[in-house]
N, C-alpha and C positions, 0 to 999 in steps of 0.2 A: 504494500500500500504506500502510495506516494502522495504527500500533501503539497500543493502549490504554495507559493508565498502567501497568497491571499487566503488559502485554506488554513495555513498555520496561524495567520493573523486573526482569523475568526475562531477557529476550533480550540486553540490552546487556552485562551482566556476563559472560554465557556467551560472547558474541561476542568481547569484549575478552580474556578469559582464553585462549580458543582462539587468537586472533590473536597475542598476546604469546608464548604457549607455542610456537607454530610459529616465530615470528621468532627466539626464543632458540635453539630447536632448530637452525634453519638456520645461524645465526651460529656456534654451537658446532661443528656438523658440518663446516663449512668450515674452521674453525680447527684442529680435531683430526684431520682427514683422513677424515671419513666418519661412518658410523653402524654400530652393532653388528648391526642387523637385516640389513644388506647384507654384514656381515663374517662372521667365522668364528672358531672355536676349534680349533687344531690342535696336538697334543702339548703341552698346557698353555701355549700361546702364544695371545695374544688379538689379533685383527686387526679393525680397522674397514675399511670399504671405501667408496669413492666412485668411481663410473664405472669399476669394475674395478681400480682402484689400491688395493692393500692397505697399511695402516699398522699396524705393531705397537704396541700400547699395553699399559698395566698392566691387571690384572684389574679393579681398582676403576673405572678410566676406561671399560673395556668395559661393566661393569655399569651405570654411570651412563648411558652412551649407550643401552643397551638399554632401561632404564626410561624415559628421556626419549622415546625413539622410540615406545614403547608408549603413553605419555601423549598424544602427538600423535594416534595412531590412535584415542584415546578422545575427546579434546577437539574435534577437527575435525568428526567426524560428529555430536557432541552439538549443534552449532549447527543442523544440519538437523533433527535429531530434535525439539529444543525449538521450532524454527520450525513444524514440522508440528503439534505438540501445541497451540501457541498459535493456529495457523490453525483447527484443528478446534474449539478452545474459544471461538473468536470474538474472541480478543485481538489477532489480526492480521486486518485486513479488506482485501480486495482490491476496490478501487472502480474503476468504469469511468472513463476520462478525461472530464473536464468540458470541453465545448467552450468556446472563448473567447467572451466577450461582444463583440458588434460595437461 
């Protein structure tokens, strides 16, 4: 696979933003006890959840977790969408393997 200059200029920032966003999401979720998408709101109490284990948190932390989780759902697929667009535009080229010279 070969990326043109334009392809690199577009794909690399998208990839790194998505990767760093996911890494931060994962570290924060482990530290605070899960994420809001898996959690719930019950009687004005806010819970994060990780593997079925609920952790009560403040409303602001719950909202942060919810927004950050949604951002991962946006940035992660964007890598594949941008890759497909670049492939269709010719900025990513898939070349057959070159046989080694004897």
